[in-house]
N, C-alpha and C positions, 0 to 999 in steps of 0.2 A: 175558534181553533178546532180543526177536525180531529176526531178521535182515531188514532192509529191502532188497529187491532193486530195482534200477533196471530199468525196462522195457527190453526189448531194442529197440535202435534200428537202423534200416537206413539206408544212405546214400541221398541224394537220387537219385543215378544208378540205384541198385538199385530204388528206388521207381518212378521213371519207366519203367524197363524193364518192370517188372511191370505197370504201368498200360497201357502200349502193348501188351503181350502180351494183356492182357484185352480191350482194344478190338479188336485184330486177330482174336482167336480167339473172343470172345464167351463166355468161360468164367465160372463162378461163382468167388467169392472162395476158397472151400475147394478148388477145383480148380487153383489156381495151382501150378506146379511148385515143388518145394522149393528150387531154385536161387535163387529170388527172396527167400527168407526165409519167416518165418511169415506165413501169410495174414492172421491177425488183426492183426498189427502193421502190415501194409500197409493193411488196411482202416481202422484207426484213424487213420493218417496221412492217408489219402484223405478220411475224414470231416472231420478237423480242417481240412485245406487247402481242402476244398470250402466249408465254412462261412465261412472268412475270405477267400475269393476268390482264393487262391493258384493253384488249379487253372486257373481261368479265365485268369489272367494268364500262366501258363506256356504254355497252348495258344495264346493270342493271339500271344505272342512267337514261338513255334515256327512259326506261320502266317506272320508277317511275315518271318522269316528263311528261309522256304521249306524248313524241315526236314520239315514235314508239309504235306500238301495235302488237308485234309479240312474239312468244314463243322463248326464247333463250336457252332452255334446250334440243334442238334437236341436235342429232349427225348425221352428213352427211358423208358417206364414199363412195367414187367412185373408179373406176378402177385405177385411178392414185395413190391411196393410198394403195391399196392391190395388192400384186403380187400373181398370182395363179400358180399352178403347170402346166407344159405344157400339161399334160394329162387331164386337166380340160376342154378342148375344146368340149368334148362330148363323148358319148359312140360310139363304133364301130358299124357300121351297119352290121347286120347278116341276111339280107333278101335275101340270095341266092348269085349267082354269079354276079359279077359286072364287066362290061367291062372297060378296061382302054384304053384311047386314042380314044374312039368313042363318037361322039356327040349323043344326044338324037334323033336327026333327021335322023340318019342312016348314 
């Protein structure tokens, strides 16, 4: 009979500390210090709470209680969120002939 493991859970306090750390330092999920717990567990909780509106409610309440003083109506999109077309790397250079396989030093 297989052993069913319960997913590791972190406290809400630990989760909020990790989230505030990410906001302050702008780090990636995988770069979270180990003291906050497993980054994937934190991400999964963030994803769940974002979808059901809990994150928005927490930040609104923290604003009202003057715990934080930031604007929470800002949308942040980075390259991990948006896929671009392969041709979006830039326009072709048309400044005459270009050597292939030669270095600039000759």
